[in-house]
C-alpha positions as CSV (number, residue, x, y, z in Angstrom):
1,M,5.5,-5.5,-17.8
2,E,2.5,-4.0,-16.6
3,I,0.5,-6.6,-14.1
4,V,-2.4,-4.9,-12.1
5,T,-4.1,-7.4,-9.9
6,A,-5.8,-9.0,-6.8
7,N,-4.5,-12.2,-6.8
8,A,-1.2,-12.9,-4.1
9,G,-0.4,-15.5,-6.6
10,D,-0.3,-13.3,-9.4
11,F,1.6,-10.9,-7.9
12,R,3.8,-12.7,-6.8
13,A,5.0,-14.8,-9.9
14,A,5.0,-11.7,-11.8
15,L,8.1,-10.3,-8.9
16,P,11.0,-10.6,-10.2
17,G,12.1,-12.9,-6.7
18,A,12.3,-11.1,-3.6
19,G,12.4,-7.4,-2.8
20,A,11.4,-4.7,-1.4
21,L,7.7,-3.2,-2.1
22,I,6.1,-0.3,-1.2
23,G,2.2,-0.1,0.1
24,L,0.2,3.1,-0.4
25,D,-2.8,3.8,1.7
26,L,-4.9,6.0,-0.9
27,G,-6.6,8.4,1.0
28,T,-8.4,11.9,-0.8
29,Q,-6.4,14.3,0.6
30,T,-2.7,11.9,1.3
31,I,-0.9,8.5,0.6
32,G,0.6,6.8,2.7
33,T,3.6,5.0,2.2
34,A,4.7,1.9,4.1
35,F,7.9,-0.2,3.1
36,C,9.1,-3.9,3.6
37,D,12.5,-5.5,3.9
38,A,13.7,-7.5,0.9
39,G,12.8,-10.8,3.0
40,W,9.0,-9.7,3.3
41,R,9.2,-10.5,7.0
42,F,7.9,-6.7,8.6
43,A,6.7,-3.7,7.0
44,S,7.3,0.1,8.5
45,P,5.1,3.1,8.2
46,G,6.9,5.4,5.9
47,K,6.0,8.8,4.9
48,T,2.7,10.6,3.9
49,L,2.2,12.1,0.8
50,K,0.1,15.2,0.2
51,R,-1.8,13.9,-2.6
52,G,-2.0,16.1,-5.9
53,K,-2.2,15.9,-9.2
54,F,-1.5,12.4,-10.5
55,G,1.1,13.2,-12.5
56,A,2.9,15.0,-9.5
57,D,2.1,11.9,-7.4
58,K,3.4,9.2,-9.8
59,S,6.8,11.7,-9.7
60,L,7.3,11.4,-5.7
61,L,6.2,8.0,-5.9
62,A,8.9,7.1,-8.6
63,A,11.4,9.1,-6.2
64,L,10.7,7.1,-3.3
65,I,10.9,3.6,-5.5
66,A,14.3,4.3,-7.2
67,E,15.6,5.6,-3.7
68,R,14.5,2.4,-2.0
69,S,14.8,-0.6,-5.0
70,I,11.3,-0.8,-5.1
71,K,10.7,-4.7,-7.0
72,G,6.7,-3.9,-6.3
73,V,3.7,-1.7,-5.2
74,V,1.0,-3.0,-3.0
75,I,-2.3,-0.7,-2.8
76,G,-5.1,-0.9,-0.1
77,L,-8.4,-1.9,-1.9
78,P,-11.2,0.1,0.1
79,L,-13.9,-2.6,0.2
80,N,-17.3,-2.7,1.9
81,M,-17.9,-4.6,4.6
82,D,-19.5,-6.8,2.5
83,G,-16.9,-7.6,0.4
84,S,-18.3,-5.7,-2.6
85,E,-16.9,-2.6,-4.7
86,G,-18.4,0.8,-4.4
87,P,-17.0,4.2,-6.1
88,R,-13.8,4.2,-3.5
89,S,-12.5,0.7,-4.5
90,Q,-13.2,1.7,-8.8
91,S,-11.2,5.5,-7.8
92,S,-8.3,2.9,-6.4
93,R,-8.1,0.5,-9.1
94,A,-8.1,3.6,-11.8
95,Y,-4.9,4.6,-10.0
96,A,-3.2,1.5,-9.7
97,R,-4.1,1.1,-13.2
98,N,-2.0,4.6,-13.9
99,L,0.9,3.9,-11.5
100,A,1.4,0.9,-13.4
101,A,3.0,2.9,-16.3
102,L,5.5,2.9,-13.9
103,G,6.3,-0.5,-14.7
104,L,6.2,-2.5,-11.3
105,P,3.8,-4.9,-10.5
106,I,0.8,-3.8,-8.4
107,L,-1.2,-5.4,-6.1
108,L,-4.6,-4.5,-4.7
109,W,-5.0,-5.6,-1.2
110,D,-8.4,-6.0,0.6
111,E,-7.8,-2.5,3.6
112,R,-10.9,-3.2,5.4
113,W,-10.1,-2.4,8.8
114,S,-6.3,-1.5,8.6
115,T,-7.1,2.5,9.7
116,V,-9.3,0.8,12.4
117,S,-5.7,-1.7,13.6
118,A,-3.4,1.6,12.6
119,E,-5.4,3.7,14.9
120,G,-5.6,1.0,18.1
121,A,-1.4,0.3,17.5
122,L,-0.7,4.2,17.6
123,I,-3.1,4.3,20.6
124,A,-1.4,1.5,22.5
125,Q,1.5,3.6,21.8
126,D,-0.3,6.5,24.0
127,M,0.6,8.8,21.1
128,S,-1.7,12.0,20.9
129,R,-4.5,12.7,19.0
130,A,-2.5,15.5,16.9
131,K,0.2,12.9,16.0
132,R,-2.0,10.1,15.5
133,A,-4.0,12.2,12.9
134,A,-0.5,12.6,11.3
135,R,0.9,9.3,10.7
136,I,-2.8,7.3,10.4
137,D,-2.4,7.0,7.0
138,A,1.1,5.7,6.6
139,A,0.2,3.3,9.5
140,A,-2.4,2.2,8.1
141,A,-0.1,1.9,4.8
142,A,2.1,-0.5,7.1
143,V,-1.0,-2.7,7.7
144,I,-2.1,-3.0,4.3
145,L,1.5,-4.1,3.1
146,Q,2.5,-6.5,6.0
147,A,-0.7,-8.4,5.9
148,A,0.2,-8.6,2.4
149,I,3.6,-9.8,3.1
150,D,2.3,-11.8,5.0
151,A,0.4,-13.9,2.5
152,L,3.0,-13.5,0.3
153,A,5.8,-15.4,2.4
154,G,3.6,-18.0,3.5
155,G,2.6,-18.7,-0.1
156,F,-1.3,-18.1,0.2
157,A,-2.7,-16.5,-3.0
């Protein structure tokens, strides 16, 4: 079953029960990844992947999904500050539709402020600018995923 939705309730209904999820922050050059535990308590940054042609991206993501027994995908949806969608949102939606071929439910989650939040957390850890640059996309993916699992675990749709 292929489902791509921005509704947490629909996503939760499509999941085969609880289970580990992967979060993705899609950049133009990289893809930040994050993972959560099967009980949806906490999200942790994963790898930052160099973005390439979709087929190569899909293969890398499929390997991560298989390795961690992932049950669903949360993709950051870059909305404008007024909540409207622009070209980047449409690009993320298209990526999600293509990734749906993996057979997992996909939740598009509002990612406004995720990078700012992630940057603040990395600065609070006294991380150097160079290290922050290398880890920001995965940290942003963790912020996106944590927000989604908080809503899913709390039953908010």
